[in-house]
C-alpha distance (Angstrom), angle and dihedral (degrees) to the residues before:
residue distance angle dihedral
M1 . . .
N2 3.73 . .
K3 3.75 117.9 .
P4 3.80 117.2 -132.6
K5 3.72 112.5 -103.5
A6 3.74 114.8 -112.0
R7 3.80 113.9 -114.2
L8 3.72 115.0 -116.1
P9 3.76 114.2 -124.8
Q10 3.79 108.1 -102.7
A11 3.70 116.4 -129.2
Q12 3.79 112.3 -119.2
N13 3.83 109.9 -108.5
T14 3.75 112.2 -130.2
G15 3.80 118.9 -156.1
I16 3.74 131.6 -154.1
Y17 3.80 90.9 -91.5
K18 3.82 105.3 74.6
K19 3.74 124.4 -146.3
D20 3.79 88.7 -129.2
T21 3.80 88.0 68.3
I22 3.81 89.5 54.2
R23 3.77 90.1 50.0
D24 3.83 91.1 50.4
V25 3.79 91.3 51.4
A26 3.81 90.2 47.9
E27 3.81 92.1 51.2
S28 3.84 89.6 50.3
L29 3.80 87.6 56.1
G30 3.82 93.0 48.6
I31 3.83 98.0 -100.6
T32 3.81 106.4 131.0
S33 3.79 103.0 161.9
L34 3.81 104.3 63.7
S35 3.80 116.7 148.8
D36 3.79 122.6 -133.8
A37 3.83 92.5 -117.4
V38 3.79 92.6 55.6
A39 3.77 91.9 45.1
S40 3.82 91.2 50.4
S41 3.83 91.8 49.3
L42 3.78 92.0 48.8
A43 3.79 91.1 47.8
S44 3.81 91.0 52.2
D45 3.81 91.8 48.8
V46 3.81 92.6 48.1
E47 3.78 90.4 49.4
Y48 3.82 90.1 50.4
R49 3.81 90.7 51.1
I50 3.79 91.2 48.9
H51 3.80 90.8 51.9
Q52 3.81 90.0 49.1
V53 3.82 92.5 52.0
I54 3.80 91.8 46.3
E55 3.81 92.3 50.3
E56 3.83 91.4 51.7
A57 3.80 90.8 46.2
A58 3.81 90.3 50.0
R59 3.81 89.2 56.8
F60 3.79 91.4 56.2
M61 3.79 89.7 46.3
R62 3.81 91.9 53.3
H63 3.81 92.9 46.0
A64 3.81 88.7 52.2
R65 3.83 89.2 53.4
R66 3.79 92.3 -121.6
T67 3.78 132.5 135.1
S68 3.80 97.8 -155.2
M69 3.78 125.4 65.4
T70 3.79 118.8 -128.7
T71 3.77 134.4 -164.0
S72 3.79 89.6 -104.7
D73 3.81 89.1 63.3
I74 3.80 89.1 53.7
D75 3.81 91.2 49.1
L76 3.81 91.8 50.6
A77 3.81 90.9 47.6
L78 3.81 91.1 51.7
R79 3.80 89.6 49.4
V80 3.83 91.3 51.8
L81 3.82 90.7 49.5
N82 3.84 90.1 49.2
I83 3.80 92.4 -116.3
E84 3.79 123.6 140.3
P85 3.82 108.1 -101.4
L86 3.77 125.2 -118.0
Y87 3.79 112.8 -101.4
G88 3.79 126.8 -145.2
H89 3.81 97.2 36.6
S90 3.78 122.8 105.7
S91 3.79 132.3 171.6
H92 3.82 90.0 -142.4
N93 3.82 92.7 57.4
P94 3.82 107.7 29.7
H95 3.76 119.5 -167.7
I96 3.78 120.9 -109.6
F97 3.76 114.4 -133.7
R98 3.80 119.1 -150.6
R99 3.78 127.8 -161.4
A100 3.76 116.0 -117.5
L101 3.74 123.0 -134.1
P102 3.81 114.7 -93.1
F103 3.81 118.0 -95.0
P104 3.81 111.9 -124.3
Q105 3.81 90.5 -159.7
L106 3.85 92.2 56.6
P107 3.79 108.7 36.5
A108 3.84 91.5 163.5
A109 3.80 94.8 54.9
G110 3.77 93.1 90.6
P111 3.81 128.1 -146.1
V112 3.80 116.9 -29.5
Y113 3.83 123.5 -154.3
F114 3.79 127.3 -164.1
V115 3.80 139.7 178.2
E116 3.75 111.7 -110.5
D117 3.81 111.8 -133.3
E118 3.78 117.7 -139.6
E119 3.78 115.4 -121.9
I120 3.81 111.5 -126.2
D121 3.78 120.8 -152.7
F122 3.82 105.5 -146.5
D123 3.81 93.4 -164.0
R124 3.77 90.6 57.6
V125 3.81 92.7 46.1
L126 3.81 92.5 51.2
R127 3.80 92.2 49.5
E128 3.79 94.4 51.8
D129 3.78 122.1 88.7
K130 3.74 113.4 -97.0
I131 3.79 114.9 -115.8
T132 3.78 114.0 -138.0
L133 3.74 114.2 -144.6
P134 3.82 114.9 -125.8
R135 3.76 120.8 -119.9
G136 3.73 117.1 -91.6
V137 3.76 123.0 -103.3
S138 3.81 111.5 -81.6
Y139 3.77 135.7 171.8
T140 3.78 129.1 -137.7
A141 3.81 135.1 170.9
H142 3.79 126.4 -128.6
W143 3.79 138.0 161.1
L144 3.78 112.3 -94.0
A145 3.79 91.1 -174.9
V146 3.80 136.5 -10.6
E147 3.80 112.0 -148.7
G148 3.79 90.9 -27.6
V149 3.84 94.8 -46.7
Q150 3.82 116.3 112.7
P151 3.83 113.4 -139.7
L152 3.81 115.9 -129.3
I153 3.81 98.3 -118.9
P154 3.84 128.9 135.1
E155 3.82 92.7 -109.4
N156 3.82 92.9 61.6
P157 3.81 123.4 71.9
P158 3.81 114.4 -97.5
A159 3.78 118.1 -90.8
I160 3.79 117.8 -101.3
P161 3.82 107.7 -101.9
R162 3.76 117.7 -119.2
D163 3.77 116.0 -99.9
D164 3.82 90.2 -130.1
A165 3.78 89.7 74.6
Q166 3.81 95.6 43.5
D167 3.77 105.2 37.3
P168 3.82 108.9 82.7
T169 3.79 91.2 -165.5
K170 3.80 90.8 64.5
A171 3.79 90.7 49.0
L172 3.78 89.7 52.8
A173 3.78 90.2 47.8
A174 3.80 90.2 52.3
G175 3.81 89.4 53.3
N176 3.81 92.0 54.0
V177 3.80 92.3 -112.9
P178 3.83 112.3 147.3
L179 3.79 114.7 -113.8
S180 3.75 125.0 -136.8
P181 3.82 117.2 -110.8
G182 3.80 91.7 -110.6
R183 3.78 93.8 52.3
A184 3.78 92.8 43.8
S185 3.81 91.8 53.0
A186 3.79 91.7 46.7
N187 3.79 89.9 49.7
A188 3.80 92.0 50.7
K189 3.80 91.3 47.3
K190 3.79 90.8 50.8
Q191 3.82 92.0 50.8
Q192 3.79 90.1 49.7
Q193 3.80 90.7 52.6
Q194 3.80 90.4 50.3
Q195 3.79 91.4 51.5
Q196 3.79 90.0 50.7
L197 3.80 90.3 51.0
V198 3.79 90.9 51.1
K199 3.78 91.4 49.5
Q200 3.79 91.1 51.6
V201 3.81 90.7 60.3
L202 3.82 90.1 71.5
S203 3.75 125.1 61.8
R204 3.78 119.5 -113.5
E205 3.79 90.5 -106.7
L206 3.80 92.7 55.1
Q207 3.80 91.4 45.7
L208 3.80 90.3 52.6
Y209 3.82 90.6 46.0
Y210 3.82 91.0 50.4
T211 3.81 92.4 49.6
R212 3.80 94.4 49.0
L213 3.80 93.0 42.4
T214 3.80 95.2 53.3
S215 3.80 92.9 42.5
S216 3.81 90.2 51.7
L217 3.80 92.9 50.7
L218 3.80 100.4 42.8
P219 2.96 137.4 76.9
P220 3.83 91.9 34.2
T221 3.79 107.8 -134.6
S222 3.77 127.2 163.8
A223 3.80 90.9 -123.4
D224 3.84 92.0 61.7
H225 3.80 96.3 51.5
A226 3.81 93.0 114.5
K227 3.82 92.5 49.3
R228 3.80 91.2 47.7
T229 3.79 91.7 50.6
A230 3.81 91.1 49.3
A231 3.83 91.6 48.0
L232 3.81 92.1 51.8
A233 3.80 90.8 47.0
S234 3.80 89.2 52.1
L235 3.80 91.3 51.1
R236 3.78 90.4 47.6
N237 3.81 98.2 50.1
D238 3.83 112.9 17.0
A239 3.80 121.4 101.7
G240 3.78 126.5 -147.5
L241 3.82 95.8 53.2
Q242 3.81 96.9 113.3
A243 3.81 92.8 104.8
L244 3.82 89.7 54.7
L245 3.80 95.0 49.9
P246 3.85 98.7 90.8
Y247 3.81 91.1 47.6
L248 3.81 92.4 48.6
I249 3.80 92.3 49.3
R250 3.79 91.1 49.1
W251 3.81 89.7 48.8
I252 3.81 89.7 51.6
G253 3.80 92.4 50.0
E254 3.80 93.1 49.2
G255 3.80 90.6 47.3
V256 3.81 93.0 51.8
V257 3.79 92.1 47.8
G258 3.80 90.7 49.7
A259 3.80 93.4 48.7
L260 3.82 94.6 46.5
K261 3.78 94.4 56.1
E262 3.79 121.1 145.1
G263 3.77 118.3 -78.9
G264 3.78 133.0 36.0
Q265 3.77 118.1 -16.0
S266 3.80 115.3 -123.2
E267 3.78 127.3 -148.4
N268 3.80 90.5 -108.4
D269 3.81 90.3 57.6
G270 3.79 89.2 51.9
R271 3.79 91.8 52.9
V272 3.83 90.5 47.7
L273 3.80 91.2 52.8
E274 3.80 91.1 48.5
V275 3.80 90.5 53.8
L276 3.82 91.9 47.7
M277 3.81 91.6 50.1
D278 3.81 88.6 50.0
V279 3.82 89.0 51.7
I280 3.83 91.3 52.9
S281 3.80 90.1 49.2
A282 3.82 91.2 49.3
I283 3.82 91.5 50.3
M284 3.81 91.5 52.4
D285 3.82 90.4 47.0
N286 3.81 91.4 56.8
T287 3.81 105.5 92.8
T288 3.83 93.1 -165.4
L289 3.82 93.5 63.9
F290 3.82 120.0 89.6
V291 3.80 102.8 -144.8
E292 3.83 101.2 168.9
P293 3.84 97.5 93.6
Y294 3.83 89.4 54.8
L295 3.81 101.0 47.3
H296 3.81 91.4 108.4
Q297 3.82 88.3 57.5
I298 3.82 97.1 43.9
L299 3.81 96.6 50.1
P300 3.86 98.4 61.8
P301 3.85 95.4 59.1
I302 3.82 90.9 46.4
L303 3.80 95.2 47.9
S304 3.82 92.4 41.9
T305 3.80 91.3 55.2
L306 3.79 92.0 42.6
L307 3.82 97.4 49.2
H308 3.80 102.3 31.2
S309 3.79 112.6 130.4
S310 3.80 100.8 -137.8
L311 3.77 119.0 31.3
P312 3.83 121.1 163.9
P313 3.82 106.4 -76.3
T314 3.81 95.5 -128.8
H315 3.82 92.2 50.2
S316 3.80 101.7 33.1
T317 3.82 100.0 95.7
H318 3.80 94.3 41.8
L319 3.82 93.0 47.7
R320 3.80 94.7 48.8
T321 3.81 91.6 45.6
S322 3.81 91.7 49.2
A323 3.80 91.7 48.2
S324 3.81 89.8 48.3
Q325 3.80 91.4 52.1
S326 3.81 91.6 49.2
L327 3.81 90.0 49.4
S328 3.81 90.8 49.7
R329 3.80 92.1 50.8
L330 3.80 91.9 47.0
L331 3.80 92.0 52.4
T332 3.79 92.1 45.6
Q333 3.80 92.0 53.9
H334 3.80 101.1 40.0
S335 3.82 110.1 21.2
T336 3.81 91.6 92.0
T337 3.80 91.4 53.6
Y338 3.82 92.8 45.3
P339 3.83 108.3 33.8
S340 3.83 92.9 -177.7
L341 3.82 93.1 57.4
S342 3.82 97.5 82.4
P343 3.84 96.0 46.5
R344 3.80 91.5 49.8
I345 3.81 92.9 50.7
M346 3.82 90.5 44.8
K347 3.81 90.0 53.4
T348 3.82 90.7 51.4
L349 3.81 93.1 48.7
L350 3.82 94.0 46.4
L351 3.79 91.0 50.3
A352 3.81 89.9 51.4
L353 3.81 91.0 47.8
I354 3.80 103.4 47.2
G355 3.80 101.4 19.8
E356 3.78 118.6 118.4
G357 3.77 119.4 -104.1
K358 3.81 95.6 17.9
S359 3.79 117.5 148.5
V360 3.79 126.0 -118.1
G361 3.81 91.7 -108.3
T362 3.80 92.4 52.1
R363 3.81 92.1 51.2
E364 3.80 91.4 47.0
G365 3.81 90.3 51.2
A366 3.82 90.5 48.8
I367 3.82 90.7 53.7
R368 3.79 92.4 48.8
G369 3.80 89.2 47.1
L370 3.80 90.9 53.0
I371 3.80 88.9 50.4
G372 3.79 88.4 54.5
V373 3.81 92.4 50.1
G374 3.82 93.4 52.6
K375 3.80 148.4 -99.6
E376 3.78 96.0 -61.3
A377 3.79 90.8 52.2
V378 3.83 90.3 52.6
R379 3.81 91.0 49.0
K380 3.80 93.2 48.8
G381 3.78 92.4 46.7
L382 3.81 104.1 41.6
V383 3.81 104.6 23.9
E384 3.81 108.7 24.8
G385 3.80 97.6 26.5
G386 3.81 95.4 48.3
G387 3.80 95.7 -118.2
A388 3.82 92.6 135.8
K389 3.81 90.9 54.3
V390 3.81 92.0 51.9
I391 3.81 92.3 49.1
G392 3.80 92.3 44.5
N393 3.80 92.6 51.9
E394 3.81 91.1 51.1
C395 3.81 91.6 47.6
T396 3.83 90.5 50.0
A397 3.80 92.3 49.5
S398 3.80 95.0 47.7
S399 3.79 125.7 5.3
W400 3.82 96.5 -175.0
G401 3.81 112.6 113.6
M402 3.81 94.0 -1.7
E403 3.82 97.2 112.9
P404 3.85 96.2 96.3
L405 3.80 90.9 47.0
V406 3.81 93.4 49.4
E407 3.80 90.5 45.1
A408 3.83 90.9 52.6
A409 3.81 91.7 48.8
M410 3.80 92.7 49.5
H411 3.80 90.2 48.3
A412 3.81 88.4 52.8
F413 3.82 90.0 53.1
V414 3.81 88.8 51.5
I415 3.81 88.7 53.2
L416 3.81 89.3 53.0
Q417 3.80 94.6 48.3
P418 3.83 128.2 -7.9
P419 3.82 115.2 -126.4
S420 3.79 118.7 -98.2
D421 3.79 121.8 -99.9
M422 3.81 90.5 -134.7
P423 3.80 106.1 30.5
E424 3.80 123.3 -156.9
S425 3.78 125.4 -162.2
A426 3.79 118.3 -103.0
D427 3.80 119.8 -112.4
A428 3.79 124.3 -122.5
E429 3.81 94.9 -94.7
L430 3.81 92.7 52.6
L431 3.80 91.3 45.5
T432 3.79 89.5 54.3
S433 3.81 90.5 51.8
L434 3.81 90.2 49.0
R435 3.78 91.9 52.4
E436 3.80 91.9 48.9
A437 3.82 93.4 49.9
L438 3.83 103.8 32.2
G439 3.81 105.9 17.5
N440 3.79 129.6 -119.0
F441 3.82 96.5 -67.9
F442 3.79 98.7 59.5
A443 3.81 93.7 30.3
E444 3.80 88.9 65.8
K445 3.82 90.9 49.5
L446 3.83 93.4 51.7
A447 3.81 97.6 37.8
G448 3.79 93.2 86.7
D449 3.84 93.1 63.8
R450 3.78 113.4 52.2
G451 3.84 95.8 -174.7
W452 3.78 92.1 49.2
A453 3.82 91.8 49.1
V454 3.81 93.4 49.1
G455 3.82 90.8 48.0
V456 3.81 91.9 51.4
L457 3.80 92.3 49.5
T458 3.80 101.1 40.9
G459 3.78 106.2 14.0
T460 3.82 92.7 -117.8
S461 3.80 127.2 87.6
T462 3.78 122.8 -139.0
């Protein structure tokens, strides 16, 4: 029977972290009675933790493609191990260790190294100028341009000022002061350079398209009817015309101003205005065009055509109706985005309707504009605002040339409430209400249809 071999006593492995160091740390904390077994266990655990931190730090060092370990690697390793980092150590400003002088009393202590602290003179620090730290790098988003229009925000570069405010020669020209030949030539040269710069914004294809489009639309001759129809169809359906939109709107505005010049309106001017109104309608029909940034430039030509006092007689009704339809479409598409647009247009139309000294054509255009805005606008203008009274008084005083105005007012009443199929005469009480709201002229015209009169006054037919 074999006897079990006696186990040899294993020699206790000692690591690099000595138990004497544990005992010194314990004595500094006030623990004097620490056994050797506890000190050895603590030393082994501390050495294991040190190895663990060094292994994690070595991973960061290898990922950074470095061969030397820095304090930042140690900090990252402590963060990964959920250990509070060491403060006061930075890889950008490493500490310099100095060797202390040897101790004669302890010759076996070995060399001792320490970090030399820098002495700070508080008087000198307080006298120096304080350095303010800059803000850290941050990122934010903003609109550089919206459909080719640059928003006026601090992040964007400032807009180029207009030359009218900087060029003194133009200011002198505006004050009717004669310019010298040298200044006049320089001014003309500068304008020519600006026109060339504007032309260079568009591609050659768009420039050619713009030239052929405008030449096909104006002047309006009967021989170019097919070209004009094709040009309007192109404006109505083609995509890729956004870059041309500001130039087209400016061309429309200049054309309307030229056609509505002072004096009698010729038939040719009427045809020009009809073409320009058709162009505005085609632009609003094109769903690929973003018209919102140019509303303040589209509205003046429409309102000028609608409220002008003397349009050509053969084109007057058609022009005002076309302008009213364009205004209605514009409000339908953009009044929700701009809530103040409808009240501003209503104020303009009411002023043209009931203002003193307004011409017959202006009042007719105001009525047709109110029809385009909607039923409530017609009610506020003709019934509640007293527009029907003003028109009736003018028609009573002078009936010459009032037929289009009366026809527009009656059409507005039809928009408010259609006439009855079997009309009944209004009673005396209703006739009195009609005269108070609409005046004697239109009260007589609505008195023969009681349901129509009640609908115009109250909005409901009985």
